[in-house]
C-alpha positions in Angstrom: 0.0 0.0 0.0 1.1 3.5 -0.7 -0.2 7.0 -0.7 -2.0 8.0 -3.9 -1.1 11.3 -5.5 -3.9 12.7 -7.7 -3.5 13.2 -10.5 -0.9 10.4 -10.7 2.6 11.0 -12.1 3.0 7.4 -13.2 0.8 4.7 -14.7 -1.4 2.8 -12.3 -1.6 -0.9 -13.3 -4.5 -3.0 -12.1 -4.1 -6.6 -11.0 -6.8 -9.1 -11.9 -7.9 -9.0 -8.3 -8.3 -5.2 -8.4 -10.1 -5.4 -11.7 -12.6 -7.8 -10.1 -13.2 -5.3 -7.3 -14.0 -2.5 -9.7 -16.3 -4.6 -11.8 -19.0 -4.3 -9.1 -21.2 -1.2 -9.6 -19.8 1.9 -7.8 -23.1 3.6 -7.8 -26.8 2.8 -8.4 -27.3 0.1 -11.0 -30.3 0.9 -13.3 -31.4 -2.5 -14.7 -33.7 -3.4 -17.6 -33.4 -5.6 -20.6 -34.3 -2.6 -22.8 -31.5 0.0 -23.0 -34.0 2.7 -24.0 -35.9 2.2 -20.7 -32.6 2.3 -18.8 -31.7 5.6 -20.6 -35.0 7.2 -19.8 -34.7 6.3 -16.1 -31.2 7.8 -16.2 -32.5 11.0 -17.8 -35.1 11.4 -15.1 -32.6 10.9 -12.3 -30.3 13.5 -13.9 -33.0 16.0 -14.4 -34.1 15.7 -10.8 -30.6 15.8 -9.4 -29.5 18.9 -11.3 -25.8 18.0 -11.2 -22.9 20.4 -11.8 -21.5 18.1 -14.6 -22.6 14.9 -16.3 -20.0 12.6 -17.6 -20.6 9.4 -19.7 -18.0 6.7 -19.9 -18.2 4.1 -22.6 -19.4 4.1 -26.2 -22.7 2.3 -25.9 -23.7 4.4 -22.8 -22.7 7.6 -24.5 -24.5 6.8 -27.7 -27.7 5.9 -25.8 -27.6 9.1 -23.8 -27.0 11.2 -26.9 -29.8 9.4 -28.8 -32.3 10.3 -25.9 -31.1 13.9 -25.7 -29.8 13.5 -22.2 -27.8 16.6 -21.1 -24.3 15.1 -21.0 -21.3 17.5 -20.7 -18.4 15.1 -21.3 -18.3 11.8 -23.1 -15.3 9.4 -22.7 -15.1 6.8 -25.5 -12.7 4.4 -27.1 -14.7 3.5 -30.2 -15.2 0.0 -28.9 -18.1 -1.9 -27.3 -17.1 -4.9 -25.3 -13.7 -4.8 -27.0 -15.2 -4.8 -30.5 -14.6 -1.8 -32.8 -17.7 0.3 -33.3 -18.8 3.6 -34.8 -19.8 6.2 -32.2 -23.3 7.5 -33.0 -22.4 11.0 -31.9 -21.3 13.6 -34.5 -17.9 14.5 -33.3 -17.8 17.7 -35.3 -20.3 19.2 -32.9 -17.9 18.7 -29.9 -14.5 19.7 -28.7 -12.5 16.4 -29.2 -9.5 15.7 -27.0 -7.4 12.6 -27.6 -5.5 10.6 -25.0 -3.8 7.2 -24.6 -4.8 4.7 -21.9 -3.6 1.1 -22.1 -6.0 -1.7 -21.1 -5.9 -2.5 -17.4 -4.3 0.8 -16.5 -4.9 4.5 -15.7 -2.4 6.5 -17.5 -1.1 10.0 -16.5 -1.8 11.2 -20.1 -5.5 10.3 -19.8 -5.9 11.5 -16.2 -4.2 14.9 -17.0 -6.6 15.6 -19.9 -9.7 14.4 -18.0 -8.7 16.3 -14.9 -8.2 19.5 -16.9 -11.5 19.2 -18.7 -13.3 18.6 -15.4 -11.6 21.3 -13.5 -12.4 23.8 -16.2 -16.0 22.5 -16.6 -15.3 22.2 -20.3 -18.7 21.1 -21.5 -19.6 19.8 -25.0 -16.4 17.6 -25.0 -15.6 14.2 -26.2 -12.4 12.6 -24.8 -11.4 9.9 -27.3 -9.2 7.2 -25.8 -6.7 5.3 -27.8 -6.7 2.1 -25.8 -9.4 1.4 -23.2 -11.6 3.8 -21.2 -13.2 1.5 -18.6 -11.0 2.2 -15.7 -11.0 5.9 -16.4 -14.3 6.0 -14.5 -12.3 6.0 -11.3 -10.2 9.0 -12.7 -13.4 10.8 -13.5 -14.8 10.3 -10.0 -11.6 11.5 -8.4 -11.3 14.6 -10.7 -15.0 15.6 -11.0 -16.5 18.3 -8.8 -18.7 17.1 -6.0 -22.4 16.9 -7.1 -21.4 15.7 -10.6 -22.9 12.5 -12.1 -20.9 9.8 -13.8 -22.7 7.2 -15.9 -21.1 4.0 -17.3 -22.5 0.7 -18.6 -22.7 -2.5 -16.7 -22.5 -5.1 -19.5 -25.5 -7.4 -19.7 -27.3 -5.6 -16.9 -27.9 -1.9 -17.5 -26.1 1.3 -16.5 -24.6 2.6 -13.3 -25.2 6.2 -12.2 -22.7 7.6 -9.7 -23.2 10.7 -7.7 -19.8 12.2 -6.9 -19.2 13.0 -3.2 -16.3 13.5 -0.9 -16.9 10.0 0.7 -17.0 8.4 -2.8 -13.7 10.0 -3.7 -12.1 8.6 -0.5 -13.4 5.2 -1.4 -11.8 5.4 -4.9 -8.5 6.4 -3.3 -8.7 3.4 -1.1 -9.2 1.2 -4.2 -6.2 2.8 -5.9 -4.0 2.4 -2.8 -4.4 -1.4 -3.2 -3.1 -1.4 -6.8 
């Protein structure tokens, strides 16, 4: 165990044991077989919560939220769904696009630096396009996002997870990273 400096100066590599821990939903799991119903439920929660920022992580989740006109400020995508190449159904020319690199099973300083800057500056209307894999960057978003933000990511085969960022949740994420 070691102290976690955020944003990190070196790559954080997840062991299989740590990946297993973060596969469990971090927030509230919204379940339904129909992704459109899940998205409508998410939209209602977001509208009621009035968060400072809304961040979507993952291509399928991002496409669904965009399709249903959910007010998302920042999308984080890697142009893959369950490791298969896909076309993002969001017109990138309507957004500020920032590119970064993040290897599978890691959180890279390059990705965190760009995510952290976008979140600190509340740069809305942004797509962060990841060369590599975006899944674990959900933790980076939670740690960098202002409190009262909402983070949404997919839970394959089940639905989507909605996370309300709080000081307590940030502490919990730091504990997870200390175990890496």
